[in-house]
C-alpha positions in Angstrom: 0.1 0.1 -0.1 2.8 2.2 0.4 3.4 2.6 -3.1 0.3 3.7 -4.5 0.2 6.7 -6.6 -2.0 9.5 -5.0 -3.3 12.1 -7.1 -2.5 15.8 -6.1 -6.2 17.3 -5.3 -5.0 20.7 -6.5 -4.0 19.3 -10.1 -7.6 17.6 -10.0 -9.4 20.5 -9.1 -7.5 22.7 -11.6 -8.1 20.1 -14.4 -12.1 20.1 -13.5 -12.2 24.0 -13.8 -10.2 23.7 -17.1 -12.7 21.5 -18.5 -15.6 23.6 -17.2 -14.1 26.6 -18.7 -13.7 24.8 -22.1 -17.4 23.6 -21.7 -18.6 27.1 -21.2 -16.5 28.4 -24.0 -18.2 25.8 -26.2 -21.6 26.9 -25.2 -20.5 30.4 -25.7 -19.4 29.6 -29.1 -22.8 28.0 -30.2 -24.5 31.4 -29.8 -21.9 33.1 -32.0 -22.5 33.5 -35.5 -19.5 32.7 -37.1 -20.4 30.2 -39.7 -18.9 26.9 -40.4 -15.8 27.8 -38.3 -17.7 27.4 -35.3 -18.2 23.8 -35.5 -14.4 23.6 -36.2 -13.6 25.6 -32.9 -16.2 23.5 -31.1 -14.6 20.2 -32.5 -11.1 21.4 -31.6 -12.5 22.3 -27.9 -14.0 18.9 -27.7 -10.9 17.0 -28.7 -8.6 19.2 -26.1 -11.3 18.3 -23.4 -11.0 14.5 -24.4 -7.3 14.4 -24.0 -7.5 16.3 -20.6 -10.0 13.7 -19.4 -8.1 10.8 -20.6 -4.7 12.0 -19.3 -5.5 13.3 -16.0 -8.6 11.5 -14.7 -8.3 8.2 -16.4 -4.4 8.3 -15.7 -3.5 7.3 -19.5 -0.1 9.3 -19.3 1.6 6.1 -17.4 4.1 4.2 -19.2 2.2 0.8 -19.0 2.3 -1.3 -22.1 -1.2 -2.8 -21.4 -2.7 0.4 -21.0 -0.8 1.9 -24.2 -2.1 -1.4 -26.2 -5.8 -1.1 -25.2 -5.7 2.7 -25.9 -4.4 1.9 -29.5 -7.0 -1.0 -29.9 -9.9 1.1 -28.9 -8.7 3.9 -31.3 -8.3 1.5 -34.2 -11.6 0.0 -33.3 -13.3 3.5 -33.5 -11.8 4.3 -36.7 -13.1 0.9 -38.3 -16.6 1.9 -37.0 -16.7 5.5 -38.2 -15.2 4.4 -41.6 -17.9 1.8 -41.9 -20.7 4.5 -40.8 -19.1 6.9 -43.2 -19.3 4.5 -45.9 -22.9 3.6 -45.3 -23.9 7.1 -45.5 -21.9 8.1 -48.6 -23.1 5.1 -50.7 -26.8 5.8 -50.0 -28.9 7.0 -52.8 -32.1 9.0 -51.3 -35.1 9.3 -53.6 -33.9 7.1 -56.3 -36.3 4.2 -55.6 
């Protein structure tokens, strides 16, 4: 039990407030009338939030080989699923019946 890694509570609170601030920024951007660039910014903010959550709250910044393999396999699997959904969407011909 003496070798357990304990998270710094200050770092966790700061991380929480950063993610909350990014969420508020995403909400504020939804009210801005900037066209398609709004979607790009919101997707970038969502990606940053995901990386923060994965690194600090899910402890994926460790050097454990099993963890890295699991993350790589999950990412590859999501890529396959997104590719199949996009392929289905792009090959449908609506109204051609």
